[in-house]
N, C-alpha and C positions, 0 to 999 in steps of 0.2 A: 674097192678100198680094202686094203689089208686090215686085219682086226688091228695092229699095233698104230695104226694111222687114224683110228677113230679120234683119238685123244686130240690129235694134231689139227684135224679138221675142225674139231668142235671148238677148239681154243680159237682158231682162225675166224669162225663165225662169230663167237662171242667178242673178239676185237673189232671185226668189221662192224657188227651191230653197236658196240660200244655197252654192252650188258654184262652182267655177272653170271647168267644161267639162261636156259631156254625153258619155257613151259613145256615143249615137245619137241623132241628130236626122233626123225622117221629113216628108215631105210626106204627110200623111195623107188628102188626097183630090186628084185632078187637075184640082181647078176652082179658079179665082180668086174670092175674095169680096169685096166692094167694102169699102174700108176706111171705118171710120166714126172710131174712137179706140182707145186700147190697151185699154179696159176692155169693148169690145164686140167680141170675137173673131170671134163669128158675127152678123152684121148682119141684122136681120129689118124687114121693111116693115109698114105699117098692116095690111096682111091676114095676116100671121104667116108670111110667104115668106121664105126666104133670099135675099139681094140678091147675085148674082151679078156678077161683072166678067170679061167676056168678053174683054178685052183683055190679060189675063195669059198671058204665055208661059211653058210648063213648063221650057223649057230654060234661059230666063233666070232663073228661081227656082233652077234645079239650080246654075246656075253661080254663084249668090250662096251657095248653101249649100256649094259647094266651097272658095269663098273662107273661110267659117268654119272649115273642116277645116284650111286653110294657116293660119289665126290661131290655132288651138289651141283655139278655143272648144267644138268638137265633135269627137271622135275619128272617126267614122264616119256615114254619111249613108245614108238609103232612102227607099223609096216605099210606100205602101200603098194598095190599091184602084183600081191602075193596071190598064187593059186592055193587051192586047198591043201595040196601036198605040202608045198613050201612053209605054209602056215602051220601045218600039224609039226613039222620039223622043229621049228621056234617053240610051239607050246610044249612039246615034248622033252624039250632040253632047259627051258628058262626057270629062272627064280622069279622074275618079275615077268609077268604078263603083258602083253601089249596093250596100253592104253586106248591106242586107235588101231583099227584094222579096216583099210580100204580095200575091198576086195575087187578085183578085176572081173568084169561080166564077160569078157572074152579071153579066158585063160588060154586058149589055143595059141594066142599070138606070143605068150610069154614063155620062155625057155624054161624046162623043168631041170634045174640043175642042183 
């Protein structure tokens, strides 16, 4: 997801759930996915492979999520499936530290972007 789409997808989630804010909003995987439209959250190509977007910067996504905390749309933010290097990048640039850190026990499977 591109940083400017964090707001859009969070709004859609709030509408779908019929609530005004989330208690926790997570970056589920430390990889960017190519945006298709809001109905295709995980873009798949003709060969059945997920289409990654290697231009996405984790730090920019985190900054957009911090903005949503300040706006009151989520109370806290966190990360899942990050390896140590990816987590350090967030910690070195954040104003709001992750409230939840689910660390992968098999970081060799995760791309280091």
